[in-house]
LUMLUMDREN-915002 format. One record per residue (C-alpha): residue number from 0; residue in three letters; x, y, z. Coordinates in steps of 0.5 Angstrom, whole numbers, plus 500, padded with zeros to 3 digits. Layout:
<pts>
{titi->NUM; vonu->Ala; xx->X; yy->Y; zz->Z}
...
</pts>
This chain:
<pts>
{titi->0; vonu->Met; xx->456; yy->531; zz->564}
{titi->1; vonu->Lys; xx->462; yy->530; zz->564}
{titi->2; vonu->Ser; xx->466; yy->530; zz->557}
{titi->3; vonu->Lys; xx->472; yy->525; zz->555}
{titi->4; vonu->Gln; xx->480; yy->525; zz->553}
{titi->5; vonu->Val; xx->482; yy->524; zz->547}
{titi->6; vonu->Pro; xx->489; yy->520; zz->549}
{titi->7; vonu->Glu; xx->495; yy->522; zz->544}
{titi->8; vonu->Ala; xx->497; yy->516; zz->542}
{titi->9; vonu->Ser; xx->490; yy->515; zz->538}
{titi->10; vonu->Lys; xx->490; yy->523; zz->535}
{titi->11; vonu->Met; xx->496; yy->521; zz->532}
{titi->12; vonu->Ala; xx->494; yy->513; zz->529}
{titi->13; vonu->Val; xx->490; yy->517; zz->525}
{titi->14; vonu->Asp; xx->492; yy->521; zz->522}
{titi->15; vonu->Arg; xx->498; yy->518; zz->515}
{titi->16; vonu->Thr; xx->498; yy->524; zz->511}
{titi->17; vonu->Asp; xx->506; yy->524; zz->512}
{titi->18; vonu->His; xx->506; yy->517; zz->507}
{titi->19; vonu->Gly; xx->509; yy->519; zz->500}
{titi->20; vonu->Pro; xx->506; yy->515; zz->495}
{titi->21; vonu->Leu; xx->511; yy->510; zz->495}
{titi->22; vonu->Ala; xx->509; yy->508; zz->501}
{titi->23; vonu->Gly; xx->507; yy->501; zz->505}
{titi->24; vonu->Glu; xx->501; yy->496; zz->501}
{titi->25; vonu->Leu; xx->501; yy->501; zz->495}
{titi->26; vonu->Met; xx->509; yy->500; zz->493}
{titi->27; vonu->Asp; xx->509; yy->492; zz->495}
{titi->28; vonu->Leu; xx->503; yy->493; zz->488}
{titi->29; vonu->Tyr; xx->507; yy->497; zz->485}
{titi->30; vonu->Val; xx->513; yy->491; zz->486}
{titi->31; vonu->Ala; xx->507; yy->486; zz->485}
{titi->32; vonu->Met; xx->507; yy->489; zz->478}
{titi->33; vonu->Ile; xx->514; yy->490; zz->476}
{titi->34; vonu->Ile; xx->515; yy->482; zz->477}
{titi->35; vonu->Val; xx->509; yy->479; zz->473}
{titi->36; vonu->Ile; xx->507; yy->482; zz->468}
{titi->37; vonu->Pro; xx->513; yy->481; zz->464}
{titi->38; vonu->Val; xx->513; yy->473; zz->467}
{titi->39; vonu->Ala; xx->505; yy->474; zz->464}
{titi->40; vonu->Phe; xx->508; yy->476; zz->457}
{titi->41; vonu->Phe; xx->515; yy->471; zz->457}
{titi->42; vonu->Leu; xx->509; yy->466; zz->457}
{titi->43; vonu->Lys; xx->504; yy->468; zz->453}
{titi->44; vonu->Ser; xx->510; yy->468; zz->448}
{titi->45; vonu->Leu; xx->511; yy->461; zz->449}
{titi->46; vonu->Trp; xx->503; yy->458; zz->449}
{titi->47; vonu->Pro; xx->504; yy->457; zz->441}
</pts>
């Protein structure tokens, strides 16, 4: 039986532990919340 070698590039793509909590999509979410929540409160204050 032959064993298949996994290329090093595919091993590197799976390991994502080097990113901090403010990287990538999570940072996008934080920025969206910082923009959307004050706008929502401002628009709500204009409503009679």
